[in-house]
C-alpha positions in Angstrom: 100.9 77.4 79.9 100.7 78.1 83.6 101.0 81.8 82.8 98.1 81.6 80.4 95.9 79.7 82.9 96.7 82.4 85.5 95.6 85.1 83.0 92.4 83.2 82.3 91.6 82.7 86.0 92.3 86.4 86.6 90.1 87.5 83.7 87.3 85.2 84.9 87.6 86.5 88.5 87.4 90.1 87.2 84.4 89.3 85.1 82.7 87.7 88.0 83.2 90.9 90.1 82.0 93.1 87.3 78.8 91.1 86.8 78.1 90.0 90.4 78.5 86.4 89.4 79.3 84.5 92.7 78.5 81.6 95.0 76.8 82.7 98.2 77.0 80.7 101.4 74.9 81.6 104.5 75.9 81.0 108.1 73.3 81.0 110.8 73.3 80.6 114.5 73.2 84.1 116.1 69.9 84.9 117.8 70.0 88.6 117.0 71.4 90.9 114.3 75.0 90.7 113.1 77.0 93.9 113.9 80.6 93.0 112.7 82.4 90.4 110.6 86.0 89.3 109.9 87.4 86.4 107.8 90.7 84.8 106.8 91.6 81.9 104.5 89.7 79.3 106.4 87.3 80.8 109.0 84.8 83.6 109.4 84.1 85.4 112.6 81.0 87.4 113.5 79.8 89.6 116.4 76.2 90.2 117.3 73.7 92.0 119.5 73.2 88.6 121.2 76.5 89.5 123.0 78.4 86.5 121.5 81.1 86.0 118.9 80.9 83.0 116.6 83.8 81.4 114.7 83.0 79.1 111.7 85.3 77.0 109.5 84.8 77.8 105.8 86.4 74.5 105.0 83.5 72.5 106.3 80.1 72.6 104.7 78.0 73.1 107.8 76.4 76.5 108.1 75.7 75.8 111.8 77.9 75.3 114.8 81.4 76.4 115.2 82.9 78.0 118.3 80.9 80.5 120.4 82.9 83.0 122.5 81.0 84.4 125.5 82.4 87.1 127.9 81.0 90.4 126.8 78.0 91.7 128.7 76.8 93.9 125.8 76.5 93.9 122.0 79.7 93.0 120.3 80.3 96.1 118.1 83.6 95.5 116.4 86.2 92.8 115.6 89.7 92.4 114.3 91.0 89.0 113.4 94.8 88.5 113.1 96.0 84.9 112.7 94.9 83.1 115.9 94.3 86.4 117.8 90.9 88.0 117.8 90.2 91.4 119.3 86.6 92.5 120.1 85.0 95.8 121.3 81.6 96.0 123.0 78.8 98.2 124.3 80.0 97.0 127.7 82.8 99.6 127.3 85.5 96.9 127.2 87.9 95.4 124.6 88.8 91.7 124.8 91.6 89.7 123.2 90.8 86.1 122.4 93.1 83.1 121.6 91.6 81.1 118.7 94.4 78.5 118.6 93.1 74.9 118.3 93.2 73.0 121.6 92.5 75.9 123.9 89.8 75.0 126.4 86.3 76.5 127.0 85.4 79.8 125.4 85.8 82.0 128.5 89.4 80.7 129.0 90.2 81.9 125.5 89.9 85.6 126.7 93.5 86.5 127.5 93.3 90.3 128.0 90.4 92.7 128.9 91.0 96.4 128.2 89.0 98.8 130.4 89.1 102.6 130.0 86.4 103.8 127.6 83.3 105.2 129.4 80.8 104.2 126.7 80.4 101.7 123.8 83.6 100.7 121.9 82.3 101.1 118.4 85.4 100.5 116.2 89.0 99.2 116.5 92.0 98.1 114.5 95.0 96.0 115.6 98.6 96.7 114.5 101.9 95.2 115.7 101.6 95.1 119.4 99.0 97.9 119.5 95.2 98.4 119.4 93.5 101.7 118.4 89.8 102.0 119.4 87.0 104.6 119.0 84.1 105.0 121.3 80.7 106.7 121.8 82.6 108.6 124.6 84.0 110.8 121.8 87.6 109.6 122.3 90.0 107.3 120.6 92.4 105.2 122.7 95.7 103.5 121.9 96.4 100.3 123.9 99.2 97.8 124.4 97.9 94.5 122.9 99.8 92.2 125.3 99.0 93.9 128.6 95.9 95.9 127.8 97.5 99.1 129.1 96.1 102.4 127.7 99.0 104.3 126.1 97.1 107.4 124.9 93.7 109.1 124.7 92.9 111.2 121.6 90.4 114.0 122.2 88.9 116.3 119.6 85.7 114.8 118.2 82.6 116.4 119.4 80.5 113.3 119.2 80.7 109.4 119.1 83.6 107.9 117.1 82.2 105.3 114.7 85.1 104.3 112.5 88.9 104.1 112.8 91.9 103.0 110.7 95.6 103.5 111.2 99.0 102.9 109.7 102.5 103.5 111.0 102.2 107.3 110.7 98.6 108.3 111.1 95.2 107.4 112.6 92.0 108.4 110.6 88.7 108.5 112.4 85.0 109.2 111.4 82.5 110.5 113.9 78.8 111.5 114.6 80.1 115.1 114.5 80.0 114.7 110.6 83.8 115.0 110.4 86.8 112.9 109.6 90.0 113.6 111.6 93.6 112.7 110.8 95.9 112.2 113.8 99.6 111.6 114.3 100.1 108.0 115.3 103.1 108.9 117.4 102.0 112.1 119.2 98.2 111.8 119.0 98.0 115.4 117.7 95.1 116.2 115.4 96.7 117.0 112.0 93.6 117.7 109.9 89.8 117.8 110.1 87.8 117.0 106.9 84.3 118.4 106.7 81.7 117.8 103.9 79.3 115.0 105.0 75.9 116.2 106.2 75.6 113.5 108.8 77.6 111.0 110.9 80.6 109.4 109.2 79.9 105.6 109.7 82.9 104.2 107.9 86.3 105.1 106.5 89.0 103.4 104.5 92.3 105.0 103.4 95.5 104.3 101.5 98.6 106.5 101.0 96.8 109.1 98.9 93.1 109.1 99.6 90.4 108.5 102.2 87.0 106.9 101.2 84.2 107.6 103.6 80.5 106.6 104.0 77.9 108.4 105.9 74.3 108.5 107.3 73.7 111.1 104.5 73.8 108.0 102.1 76.8 109.4 100.3 80.3 108.0 99.7 83.1 110.6 99.5 86.6 110.3 98.2 89.1 112.7 99.8 92.7 113.6 98.8 94.8 113.3 101.9 97.5 115.9 100.9 95.1 118.7 99.9 92.4 117.6 102.5 89.7 118.2 99.9 86.8 116.0 98.7 87.6 115.0 95.1 84.5 112.8 94.5 81.0 112.2 95.8 79.0 109.1 95.0 75.3 109.3 95.6 72.0 108.0 94.3 71.4 110.8 91.8 74.8 110.5 90.2 75.6 106.8 90.4 72.5 104.8 91.4 73.8 104.7 95.0 72.2 103.5 98.2 68.7 104.5 99.2 69.4 103.8 102.9 72.1 104.5 105.4 75.6 103.4 104.3 76.7 101.2 107.3 80.0 99.9 106.0 82.5 100.2 103.2 85.9 98.8 102.2 88.1 99.8 99.3 91.2 98.3 97.6 93.2 99.3 94.6 90.3 99.3 92.1 87.0 99.0 93.8 84.8 100.1 96.7 82.3 97.7 98.3 79.6 99.3 100.4 76.7 97.9 102.5 73.5 99.7 103.5 70.2 99.6 105.2 68.5 99.1 101.8 69.5 95.3 102.2 72.1 95.5 99.4 75.8 95.6 98.9 77.2 97.6 96.0 80.5 97.3 94.1 81.9 100.5 92.6 84.9 101.5 90.5 87.2 103.5 92.6 88.6 105.4 89.6 85.4 106.3 87.8 82.9 106.2 90.7 80.7 104.1 88.5 78.4 101.5 90.2 79.4 98.1 88.8 77.0 95.8 90.5 74.4 95.5 93.2 74.3 92.3 95.4 71.0 91.3 96.8 70.6 88.2 99.1 70.0 89.6 102.6 66.5 90.1 103.8 67.2 93.1 106.1 69.7 95.9 106.3 73.4 95.0 105.8 75.4 96.2 108.8 79.0 95.2 108.1 81.3 93.7 105.5 84.9 92.5 104.9 86.6 92.2 101.5 89.5 90.6 99.8 90.4 89.9 96.1 88.3 86.8 96.0 85.4 87.2 98.5 83.1 89.5 100.5 81.8 88.6 103.9 78.7 90.4 105.1 76.5 90.5 108.1 72.9 91.7 108.5 70.1 92.5 110.9 68.6 89.3 109.4 70.8 87.4 111.8 72.8 85.8 109.0 76.4 86.0 107.8 76.9 85.6 104.1 80.1 84.7 102.2 80.1 85.9 98.6 82.8 83.8 96.7 83.7 85.3 93.3 86.0 82.4 92.4 82.9 80.1 92.0 79.7 80.8 90.3 
């Protein structure tokens, strides 16, 4: 019987994703547009042009309040939440590590490490075991020690701002305003491949063991084969009712891509067929960022709100 109920729950969840059937919660409190979001099982985190980071509990019903982290002197451009550790990057050229554990004092005392080394906005970052990799408008990527903030390596090769980065144990993948995607060795920092095909800046990337998915200011989403370094699929408005505005963010998993754009929408796509499954409309201005798991999407917008799209409820 439990097996049957699990099957039914799984089927209902899949149907909700395919039809856009979900419960949307809105979180307000930032005084300017949202630039980056993260979430886990019980909280959501957002960064904003208002220079603050907000942390909300998703277990409580209040859309206001929560914890506000102050310390950056510029727009908070990127976040990575990992248990009680939050890492943020800003237009003030720094990266900060914050302790979100309950019982820690005032917000400034929660900042445990500040990493200094980039000469321009820190636009993207990802945290791994003991390490942070960041990308900046200064055209470089940097690898840092998480505990001390020491810069371990600087990766040079992009000819313009680095907008997106993701890494695993063997490689780092980055997207840039020079219209290219670069694949780097995680250990040596050597550039292994450069993927060209977008007609404008690569704003977002996501990769697994076999493919890279990228989004661009050219409003296209491309799927690349890592081994052959070739583009194997392009999703655009003409072929798949794609976005009519800049693709700001995308994430992918085993079966879907979710993208967010300046046209105020999020779109869910089939990764296999490239078919657009559903368009989600709730934001009143461009959608700048999103985070995704099997059950939910979190999105942030220029409309100053964070939205949590829950596909387990409808």
